[in-house]
N, C-alpha and C positions, 0 to 999 in steps of 0.2 A: 494539684496546685494550679495548673494551668486553667482547670475548670473554674476554680474559685476566682482566679484573676479575671477570667472572661466574664463571669457573672457580675463581679464588682464593677468592671468597666461598663457593661451593659446597663447596670443600675444607675451609674453616674450619667450615662448618655441620656437616659430618659428623664433626668431631673431638669428643671428650668435652669437657665444660665446663672441667675443670682444665687440659687441654692448650690450649684457647683462651686461658685466662688466662695460661698460661706463654708462649705465642707473643706475647701482647700485651706482657708485661714484657721479653721478649728483644728485641722490636722497639724498645722504649724504650732498652734498654741498648746495643744495637749499632748503632742508627741515630740516635736522637735525641741521645744523649750526644756521639758524635763530631761531629755537626753543631754542637752548642753549643760544643764545644771549638774547632772550626775558626773559628767566629764570634768567639770570645774572642781567639784568636791573631791573627786578621786585624785586629781592632780595635786590639789592642796594637801591632802592627807599624805601623799607620797613625799611631798617636799618636807612636811613637818617631821615625818618618820626619819628621813635622811638627816635632817638638821639635828634632831634629838640624838641619833646614833653617833654622829660626829662629835657633838658636844660631850656626850657621855664617855666616849673613848678618851677624849682629852682630859676629862676629870679623873678617869680611872688611872691614866698614866701619872698624873700629878699625885694621886693618893698612894700609889705604890711607892713612889719616892719618899713620901712623908711617913709611911708606915714601915719602912725597912728597919730603922733603928729600934722601934718598939717591938717589932717582930723578932729581931735578933736578941733583944733583951727579954723577951717573953713578957713584955709589959702590957698586960691586958687593959688596965685602966687607961693607959695612953692611947691604945688602939680604940677603945670605946669613945674617948674624947674626940678622936679624929672622925670617927663614924658619925657621932652626934653633930659635930660641926657641919659635916657635909649634908646631913639630913636637913638641917635648918637652912642651908643655902640653896638647896635644890628641891623645889616643891614637887617636881615630877618624879623624884626618886621614890620607889616603893619597896626596894629590897637591896641590902648590902651585906656582904659576908667576907671576912678576912680569915683565910684558912692557912694553917701551917703546912709544912711539907707532907705531913701525915693526913692532910685534909680535915684536920680538926678545926672547928670554928673558934677563932680566937676572939672575935668581936663582930657585932652585926645587929641588925634589926630588920623587921619585915612588917609592912602594913598591908599586905595583899589580903583582900577581904573574901576571897573565894571565887568559885567558878561563875556564880550568878552575876558578878560584876563585869560590865562590858568594858574591858580594858584594852588599850592599844599598847602592847608591850614591845620594848626594845631592850635587849640584854647585851652585856659586855663582860668578858672574862679575860683578866690580865694576870700574867705570872709576876711574882715578886722575885727579882734576881739581884744578886750582889756579886760583882766581879765574876759574872758568868755562872754563878752557882745559885740554883733555885732554893729559896727558903720558904715559899708558900704561893698563895694565889688570891686574887681579888675578883669577886663576882658581884655584878651590879645589875639591877633591872629598873627601867623607867617606864612610866605610863604617860605617853604624849597626848592623851585625850585632853589633858588639862589645857594644852595649847590648841588642840584641833577643834574641840567643841565650840568655842566662841566663833571660830572661823566658819565651821559648818553651819552654825545657826545664822551667822550673818549672810552666808551664801543662800541659804534656804529662804530667809526673809527677803533677800533681794530677788530671788526667783519668784516668790509669790507676788511681790509687788510688780515685778516685770510681767507676770502672767495676767494680773488684773489690768495693767496698763495695755498689754497686748490685746486682751479681749475687748477693751474699750475702743482701741484703735480699729480692731477688726470690725466691730459693730459700726463704727463711724464710716469706715471704708465701704462696707456693704451698703450702707444707706446712700453714700455718695455714688457708688457704682450703679445702684438701682435707679437713682434719680438721673444720673448722667448717661447711662448706657441701657440698662435693662428696660426702663419705662419707655424710652423712645423706640427701642426694638419691639416691645409689645404693642405700642401704638402703631408702628409701621406694619407689624404683622396683622393687626386687626384691619388696617386700611387695605392691605393686599387681599385679605379675605373678603372685605366689603366689595372690592373691585371684582373679585371672582363671582360674587353673588349679585352683582349689579345693584348694590345698595347706594343710596345717595351719599356722595362724598362730602356734602356740606356738613354732615354730622361729625366729620373728622377734621377739626380745624383747631390747632393748638400751636403755641410758640415753642420752638425747639431751643433747648439750653445750649446745644452745641452747633457750631457753624456747619460742621460736617453733616450732622443729622438734618439740619435745616435744608442744606443743599440736596441731601438724599430725598427728603420729603417733597421738595420742589420738583425734582426730577420724576419722582413717583407720581405726582399729580399730573405732570405733563404726559407721562406714559399712560396714565389712566384715561386722560381726555383723548389721547390718540387711540387707545383701545376702544373707547366708547364710540368714537367717530368711525373707526374701522368696523366695529360690530354693527353700527347702524347701517353702514354702507353694505356690509355683507347681508344684513337682513333685507335691505332694499333689493339687492341682487337676487336673494332667495325668493323674495316675494315676486320679483319680476319674472324669474324663471318659472315659478309656480303658475303665475298668470299666463305666461307664454305657453307652458305645457297644457294648462287648462284650455287656452284658446286653440292650441294645436289639436287637443282631444276633441274639442267641439267641432273644429273644422274637419277633422277626420271623420267624426260621426256624421257630420252633414254630408261629406262627400260619399261616405258609405251609403247613407240614406238616398242621396241623389242617384248613385249608381244603381241601387236596387229599384228605385222608382223609374229610372230611365229604362231599365230592362223590362219591368213589369208593365209600363205604360206603352212603350214603343213597340213591344212585341205584338200585342193584339192590334195596335194601330197599323203596324207594318203589314200584318196579314190582311187587314181590311183594305188598305190602300193597294196592296199587291193584287188582290183578287179583283178589285175595281178596275185596275189597269188591264188585267187580263180580259175582263168583261167588255172592254172597249172594242175588242176585235170580234165580239160575238154579234150575231144578227139580231139587233134590238130595234124596236119601234121607237118613234120619237119620244113618247112619254117615258118609256123605260130608260132611254138614253138621258133624258132630263133628270130622272131620278139618280142615275149613275153619276152624272156631272155634279149634282148637289152633294152626293156622298164624297166624291173626290175633292171638291172644293172645301167642304167642311173638314175633311181629314187633313188636307194640306194646311188649312188655317190652324187646326189643333196642333199639328206637327211644328209649325212655326212658333207657336206659343211655348211648346215644350222646349224647343231648342233655345229660345230666348231665356227662359227660366234657368236652364242648365248653364248657359253661357254666363249669365249674371252671377249665379252661385259659384261657378268656377272662378270668376274674376274676384269676387269678394273673399273667397278662400285662398286666393293667390295660387290657384291651380291651373292657370292658363299661361302659356309661354308663346312668344312670337317666333315665327319661323322665317327669318329674313333670307331671301334668295335673290339672285339677279333677275330683274324684270324690266319689261318695257312699259313706259307710261302710255304710249300710244295704243299698245295692245290692251292695256287696262281700260282706256277710254272706249275702245271698240267693243269690249265685252259689256261695259255698262250700257252702251247704246243698244246692243242686241237684246240684253236681258229685259229692259223696261220699255222698249219701243212699242210692243204690243199692248201693254197695260195703258200707256198714254193714249194710244190710238183708240182704245175702247172708250175712253172718256172724251175723246174729241179735242184734246189739247195738244199744243206743240211740245216737242221733246227734243233736246239737242245736247250733244256732248262736244266740248271744245278742249283740245289738248295743245298747249303752247310749250313744247319742250323740244330740244335738239333731237333729231332723228338718229344720230350716230351713237348716243350714249345709252347705257343700261344703268339702272339704279338698284341698290340693294334694299329690299323691303318685303314685308309680309303681304303678298298680293291677295291671299285669301281673306285676311282681315280687312284690308283696304276695300275690297269688294263688299264685304259685309257692312262696313261703315257707310259706304256710298249707297248701297242698296237700302239701308235703313233711312238715310236722309232723303234720297230721291224718291223712295217709295212713299214716305210720309208726304213729301211735297206733292206728288201726283194725287195722293188720296185727298188732300185738302185743297186741291186746285180744281175749280169748276170751269173757269175761263182763263184764256191766256196760255201760259206754258211753264215748263220747267227746264232749267238749263244747268248742266254740270260743267264747271270750268276747272281744268287742271293746268297749272302754270308754274314755271320756274321763276322765282322772284329774287334769287341771290345765289352766289356760289363762292366758296372759300375752302382752301386746303382739302381738296378731294371730296367736298360735300356740296350738296345743293339744297337750298331751302325751297320746298315744294308746297304750294298752296292749293288746297282743294276747297271748292265752293259750290254749293247747291242753291240756286235761286229759283223762287217760284212767285207766281202772282195770285197766290191763294188767299185764304181768309185772314192771315196775319195774326198778330198777338199784341196784347198790351204789355208794357214793361213788367207789370206784376205777373202776368202769365208766363212771360219769357224767363223770369227769374226762377221759376220752379219747374220748367219744362224738362230738365235733365234728371229730376228725381224719379226713381223707379216707381212704377205703378201709378204715375201721375200724368195727367193730361191738362192742357191749358184750360179747358172748359169741361165741367162735369157732363155736359150734354154731348161732348165729342164722342165718347165711347158708345153712346146710344145711336148717334147718327152715322159715324164712320167705322166704329168697331176698334179693336186693338186693346192692348194692355198697358201701353205706355212704357214698355221695357226697351224698345229699340234705341231711343235716344240715350238712355242711361248706359246701355251696353256700349254704344258708340263713344260716349264720353270716356268711359274707362279704357277702351282700346286706344283712343287717341292719346290719353295720358300715359298709357303703357309704351307708346311710341315716342314719348317725349314732347308731345304737343299739347295744345289746349283748344278745345272746340268752343265756338262762340256763335251767338245768333243775333242778327239785326232784323228787327221786325217792326211793322206798323200795322195796326188793326185795319183790315179791309184792303190793304195794299200789298200784302205778301211778306215773305221772309227770305233771309239769306243765312244759311248755316255754312260756316267756314272754319277751317283749321289749317295750321301750318306745321310741318314736320321736317326735320333734317334727314336727308337720305344720302348715303355714301354713293359715290360714282363707282360702278363696278369695273373691274379689269376685263370682264367678259365682254366680247364684242356683241353689239345688239343683233348683228346679222346671225351670229351663232344661236342666240336665244330664239329668234324668229324661225331659223331653220329647224331647230329641234322641235318646235311646236307646230311646224307646218306639215300637214298630212302628205303633201306632195313630195316632201323630201325624205320620207321615211322608208323609201324603197320602191322598187318598180311594182307595177300592178301584178306582174307574174309572181314576184316573190310574196306579195301579200296574199295572193290567192293561194299560193302553195302553203303558206303558214296557216291560213284560216281553214284550209281543207284538212289539216291534220286533226284526226280524231283523238281527243284527250280522254284519259282515264281519270275520273274525278271522284274523290272520296269526300262526302259531306257528312259531318257529325252534327246532327240537329235533333233535339229531343221533342220538339213541338211538331205534332203531325200536320197541323195547318201550314207551318213554315216549310216542312218537307214537300208538301204538295205544291206550294207556291213556287219554290225553287225549281222543282221538277218541271212545272209548266213554263217557267222562264227560260230554262235551259233546253227544253225540248226542241226548239227550232235549230239549235246549234249542232245536234246530232252527236254530242259527246256521250261517252259511256259513264253513267252516274251510278254510284253505289252509296247508299245511306247507312249511317250508323245511328241507331236510335238513342244512344247515350254514350257517355265517355268510356264506360267499360267495354261496350261493344266495339268502339273505335280502336281501343288498345288491342283487343283480340284480333281485329282485322289486320292491323299493322304488324302484329306478331306473326300472323300466318302468311301475309303477302306484302310485297313491296312494289307491286306492279301498278303504280299510280303516277300520274304526271303532276297533280296538284291536290292539295288538301284544304278544305274549308272547315273551320272549327267554330262552333258556338262557344261562348265563354262560360255560360252557366248551364251545366248539364248534370244529371244524376251520376253517381259513382265516380266520375272524374270530369273536371272542368277543362275548358280549352287551354287555359294557361298551363295547367299541370301536364296535359298531353304535349303541348308545344315544347315545354322544357325537356320532356323525355325524347322527343324527336330530335331537337337540336343537340342533345347530349349523346346521341348515337345509340340509344337503347334498342332501336329497331333496325340497326344496320346503317352502313354508310350511304346506301342509295336513298333511303327514306330521310336520312339526316340532311341531305341537300335539296330536298323537294321544296318547291314554293309553298308557303303557308299563307292563308288568308283568314282574317277574322270575319265572321258573319254574325254580328251581335247588335243588340239594342243598347248595350252599355257604352255610350259614346264617351264616357269619362275614363275609359281604360286604354286610350290610344297610346299614351306615353309608355305604360308598362308593356304593351304589346310590341312596341318598337324596340325596347330594350331586350326582349326575349328573342326577337328575330323574325317577326311576322313580316311578310312582304307587302301586304295590303290590308286595309281595314275597310270593310264594306258594312256601313251602318244600316240598321233597320229603321224605317222602311227601306227596302232594298231598291237601289237605283239600277234599273236594267242596263242602261248604257255603260255604267261603271263596271257592272258584273261582266258584261260581254267584252268590254275593253280589256279587263284584266286577263280574261281567258285568251284573248287574241295575242296579248303579250307573251303568255305562256306558250301558245302555239308557235310563235316565232322562235322562242328559245328552244323549244322541244324539237322543232324542225332542224335547227342548227346542230344540236347535240346528238340527235338520233336519226340523222339522214341515212336512208337505206336500210334501217332496221325495222322489220315488220312487227306489228303489235302482237303481243303474246295472247291477248284475248280480244276477239272481235265482238262487235255488238251482237251478232247472231248467236255466237257461242255463249255469251252472257245470258241472253234471253232463254236459250235452251237450258242452261244451268238453273235459271230462276224457275222455269217450269218444273224441272226435276225436283227442286227444293220444295215447290208448292205441293207436288204430288206426294213427296215424302212426308210433308207436314200433315197431309190429310190422313195418313196412316198412323199418326201418333195416337197415344192413349188419350182418353178424355180427362180434362182437368177436373179435379174434385175440390170444390171451394166451400169453405164453411163461412156462412153469413151470420154475423152476430148483430142483430138489429131488433129493437123492440117495436118499431113502427111497421104495421102490416103493409102499407102502401110502398114503403121503401124496400121491404122484403120482396114485394112483387116486382118492383122495378129492377132490382139487382138480379132476381131470379130470371127475368126475361133477358137481361144482358148476358148472363152466364149461359142461358139456353141458346141464345143467338150465336155464341162462340163455341157451341157444341160442347159445353161443359156441364158438370153436375153440381147442383147447389144443395147444401144441407143447412138448415136454419136453426139458430138458437135465439130464443126470445130475450135473453139477458146474459150478463157475464157469468153468472153462476151456472146456468145451463150450458154455456160454452165450456167451462172448466170440466163439468161432468162428462161432456161428450169427448173431450180430449183425453181425460183420464181413463175412460173405458178402452180407448184404442181400437174400437171396432172399425173406424174408417181411417184411411190413409189420406189426409188432406194435403193438397198442394199449396194452399194459401188460405188466409183468413181475411175477410172483410169485417172490420171492427168499428162499430159505433162507439162514441165516447160516453154519452149520457144515457144510462139505462138503469132500471130498477135493480135492487139487490146487490149488484156488483157492476161498477162502471168499467169503461174500456181501459182506463189508466191502470187499474188494478189487474185486469186480465193481462195486459201487455207486460206488466212488471213480473207476474208469475211465470209467464212464458220465457221472457228473456233471462230471468234469474235461474232457469233450469228446474223450477219446482215441479214441472210436468215431464221431466226427462230430457236428456241431451238431444234426442231425435227431434223434439219440437222446439228446442231452444233457438234454432236458426230458421224456423219456418217463416216465409214471407208474410208480412202483415201490411194490409192496406187500410189506413184509417179513413173512415167516411164520417165527416162532421160538418156542421154549419158554423163552428166556432173559428175565430181567428187565433191561431196558436202562437204562443211566444217561442223563442228559441229554447228556453228551458223546458217547455212542454214537449217540443219536438225531440229534444235530447232524451227526455224521460221516456217517451214512447218507443224510441228506437225503431220506428216504422220504416218500411221500405218505400211506401208511397203514402201520400196524404191527399185525399180527394175532398174538395169542398163542395157542399150542397149549395145550389143545384149542381148535379154532376155533369162533367164534360164526358159525354158518352164515348167519344173516340178514345180518350185517354184510358177510361175504364176498360174498354174492349181490348186495347193494346196490352194492358196489364194482364188481363185474363188469358189472352191468346199465347203468351210466351210460356205458360206453364206446361201444356202438353209436351212440348219439346224437352223441357227440363225434366219432366217426369220420366220420359222414355230414357234419357241419358242416365238418370239415376238407377232405373230398373236394369238397364244393360250393364251398368257398373256392378250392381249387386250380383247379377247372374255370372259375370266374369269372375268375381271374387269367389263365388261358390264353386265354380268349375276349377 
């Protein structure tokens, strides 16, 4: 029963509202009305039956009184006359019998027509008594349908008429309800659906018949407009976020590219400039020294251009931040005087710096960036001035609430500019005259960078110039007055106040144990030459993996230099391990210095915990200065403790290692190359390293050699473009283990003239990639490490067998 009820309710719920109303009214019409009609008929029949019985009993009592004398006299005709008279008076009477005491019928009649007749019978039986003595009985039967049928017919007719009227009213009510309620609800439902599907609301405009529905429609329109406005705003926010993310991705990609280019360009440039600096101390004739000077000047010029491009890119990508510290304006002026005095003297022009600022105050500012701005402005002025001079003015022009308004001006008597030229002078890669770059050189980046830096400081740079009479570049910035005393700043920067000569000598005489992780052989050689005069004990790690191995085995170092980009593990990864204490507490607290060409990574290095960032090209005074600081700290913390390893013991250990290396097994290298000349070159290199070369002319021949297993190869030199089977396919078969697990991890050095993408490099899974033309030193270094590895593997196998 419950199941049927639930199904019926579920069926009703799924119907539209107007059909639910219709079902309710039809239920009332076809169920409730018949029930009411039946109840009315039943109650009327009961009343008629009761009335007929009461009236019959009254007639029976009267008839017994009238029939006593005839019954005592046994007068049948008289009894018949009484019965006949009663029959004529009572139309509902259907049977009457007068019986004597012996139950014999003395008179009576019967019009009962049989069982088929639908009669409604009421009977009555009365005794006939006289003075308490029974003489007979009177039995009577009535059919009250004669009275009930008209009433039933009338009720039924009324019920039918009522049903028809009810159905009409139901129909009328359903129509009214549909018009007044259902249609507006359907309309509002469609409008809500239209709002959800962003359909035009102008298609839904009708007059509501009800004030309530009209108000609801009005509120719905307001809600729809509000949702549309909110949706549009959200869409704008989403678009703005997408654009910001796209811009962020572009900026990140640009910074990644700049970081890579910085490393790739500055590394060889640093090597070139470094060795040119070292050559300055060599015994050269005048012509050779002139060549060397030209190399150094050109390298310095190229380095300035690279630095300018990187600075501009960092500014545009919002990757540059100011570093405000207490500073002295007088000291700033002194540095500017020293830096450019020689340059001005070479051109034979006057050069002066004027500082009009109170001598007792220090100001908070980014001194490094201010020097960069003034160097750009004053350097340009000296370059474009042939007669007269250049002057730098630094002055305080106002003070308020702990701040000073400082004006910087650079004035020259050079070529000057027209207003049109001055209007575009701060655009990057732009100069006032197209002939300027041919006559004076330069890229036009300095002024653009200066403008961005000044704006970053909250100022605005301007130029006042007249063609042929010179120019004045000036800008004004607000600088906070520092709580630090100017005397403290000058004292901390003064060499004479950093300690006595005896203390400095003692610190500098301390021999440091230095670990340098650098993967470029030329850079290792350059650093070794630079640090040779210091007498420090230097140990090199050829890549990040070797650096980790060294730190795992030993912690006897005073300072660690790390290159950022190295095979197996970069400097960032190693520094994180050091600062996390993976190599012990002693190594965890050692001074760390970056030695890298990636000048864009300074912020990340500071967060990790590097103590210094020495950019390539390496500045020798900066390098020596950092080590002198470490010497001072080391002398304080390790006073009286002898060094665990002296220089002589390290040299003896190095000789022993060299002798041991000479006794190692010969490296067996498989060269897969289709060019005969390249085979010859690689064969000579392997032979020089006392190795053995086996040649395969293409990839298929390489696979055949490896499958036979006749030779135990230590490494494979693999060309990429070869007939029958290329190097990509060979590398795939080896790394997938198609040639066996022993060969799956064999070192592979790719030798190619192609520029490989990251996907290509990942596909190859090569240990080294050498570009043609080959860098001989790197190839030799790769070959020379395999005899040692080969011997370790052989000894391990022998140990396992034993």
